[in-house]
C-alpha positions as CSV (number, residue, x, y, z in Angstrom):
1,X,53.2,82.3,146.9
2,X,49.9,84.1,148.7
3,X,46.9,84.7,147.1
4,X,47.2,88.2,146.5
5,X,50.1,87.9,144.5
6,X,48.2,85.2,142.0
7,X,45.3,87.7,141.8
8,X,47.7,89.9,140.3
9,X,49.0,87.8,138.1
10,X,47.2,88.2,134.6
11,X,45.7,85.7,132.9
12,X,47.4,86.6,129.1
13,X,50.5,88.3,128.6
14,X,51.9,90.3,125.1
15,X,56.0,89.5,124.5
16,X,57.0,92.5,122.3
17,X,59.9,94.7,121.6
18,X,59.9,98.2,121.1
19,X,61.6,101.5,119.8
20,X,60.4,104.8,119.5
21,X,58.9,104.0,116.0
22,X,58.9,100.0,116.2
23,X,56.7,97.4,118.1
24,X,57.5,93.7,117.5
25,X,55.2,90.8,118.7
26,X,56.1,87.7,119.3
27,X,53.4,85.2,118.9
28,X,53.4,80.9,119.4
29,X,51.7,78.2,117.4
30,X,51.3,74.9,117.7
31,X,54.1,73.0,116.2
32,X,52.2,72.0,113.1
33,X,51.4,75.4,112.3
34,X,54.9,76.6,113.5
35,X,57.0,75.0,111.9
36,X,55.4,74.8,108.5
37,X,55.1,78.8,108.7
38,X,58.9,78.4,109.1
39,X,59.6,76.0,106.8
40,X,57.2,77.5,103.4
41,X,57.5,81.2,104.4
42,X,53.6,80.8,104.7
43,X,50.8,79.6,107.1
44,X,49.7,76.3,105.9
45,X,46.0,75.7,105.5
46,X,44.6,74.2,109.1
47,X,45.9,77.9,110.5
48,X,42.6,80.2,111.0
49,X,42.5,84.0,109.8
50,X,39.3,84.4,112.1
51,X,41.1,83.3,115.0
52,X,44.0,86.6,115.1
53,X,44.3,88.8,117.9
54,X,44.4,92.4,116.9
55,X,46.9,94.9,119.3
56,X,45.8,98.6,118.8
57,X,48.7,101.1,120.1
58,X,46.9,104.1,121.5
59,X,48.9,107.5,120.2
60,X,51.4,108.6,123.6
61,X,51.9,112.4,124.5
62,X,55.4,113.4,124.0
């Protein structure tokens, strides 16, 4: 690999699917959080709300 390619790679990426009306973003969690959330339908006590990441979408011209 050359240095130019490595420098162009972003440190973080957002994985999502989208349509004209929706955006679905995929978030990874540690197994202790993700498995408990999938099993119980809610986040466990170790999940911290203050560690959330907010993603905002700017309006697009049509």
